[in-house]
N, C-alpha and C positions, 0 to 999 in steps of 0.2 A: 272208363266204363263205356260200354256200347250204348247206342241210343235205345235199343230194345231193353237192355237191363235197366237204364234210367227210367223208362216208362213203367216197367214192372215194379221197380222200387217205389216210384211215386204212388202206384196203386196200392202197394202194401202199406206204405206210410199213411195213406188216406183211409185205411181201414178195410180195404177189400180182403175178402177171404183168400187164404193161401191156396185154396182149391180153385179159385176163380181162374178161368182159362187165360185171362190177361196176365196172370202171374206165373204160369207154368214154366216159362223159360227161365225164370228167376231161380227155380229149384234145382237146376242142373249147373254144375260148375266143372271146368277143366283147367288144370294147371300142372306145373312141374315143381318138384321140390326134393331136397335131399333127405335121406333117411337119417333120423336122429336116434341116439341111444341114451336111455336113462339108466344109469347104473345104480342098482339097489340090491337087495338080497336076491332078487331075480331080475335080470335085465328086461326092459321093455323097449320097443322100437316104435317110432312115430314118424309121420310126415306132417310138417306144419302147413296149415292152410294160409295162403297169402293174406296180408292184412285187409286189403280191399274186399276180397271174397269173404273173409271172416265177418266184416261189418255187414255185408249183404245177408249172410247166413243168419246173423243175429236177428235181423228184421224178419226174414223169411220164416224163422223157426218159432216165432211167437205162438204159444199154445202147444208146441211140440216138445219143448224143453222139459227135462226133469232133472233136478239137482244140478242145473247148469249144463247138463249134457244134452246133445242134440242127436236123435237117431238118424242114421244115414245109410245109404247103400253106396259102396265104394267099388270102383272098377280099376284094376291095375292089370294091364295087359289083357289076357283073356279071362282073368279071374274076377268074379264079382262076389262080394260078401257084405254082410250087414255088421254094423258096429255103432258106436256112439262117439261123437266128437267130445273131446275134453277141452274146456276153456283154459287158456294159459297166457298171461301177459297181454290180454287184448286180442289174442288170436285163438284159433282152435287147433288142436292136434288130433290127427287120425292115428289111432293105435293100429299097428300092423300085427295081426294074428300070426303065430308061428305056423299055423296050417296054411297060410298064404305065403309068408316070407320064406320059409325053408325050401319048399318045392321049387319056388321061382328063383332061388339063389340070390335073394335080395340081401344086400349088405349095407353096413353103416356108410354114410356119405354118398351112396349111390343115388343119382338123381332119377326120380320116377315120374312118369306121366300118369296123372291121377284123374279119374272121372268120379264125380260125387253127386249124389242126388239126396236132397234133404227129405227126411221122412222115410217111411217103410212102404214097400209095395205090397 
């Protein structure tokens, strides 16, 4: 964890507002992850948020969560979209909308560079 992220996490854990400028860098995350497929009556596609980032998001999202889901803005390549993270086994999953996945040619097991902002703009 970077020094800046540790300072921001300390501020959040101490009760500072998520909107506090000291915490703003905490709200943005960047990582890479493979596309996962959930096979059901209709398949769904996700990218898992790394465990460390998921822990940070859980603290950063206090007061934003609804039914365990966290509203986010996601950036993959040149495409930005809003969605909500799903909690799963201590981490979060980013659902990939067909409107994003299909035009970009995103497939199962493909590793994506993901930018994520907690909350909605």
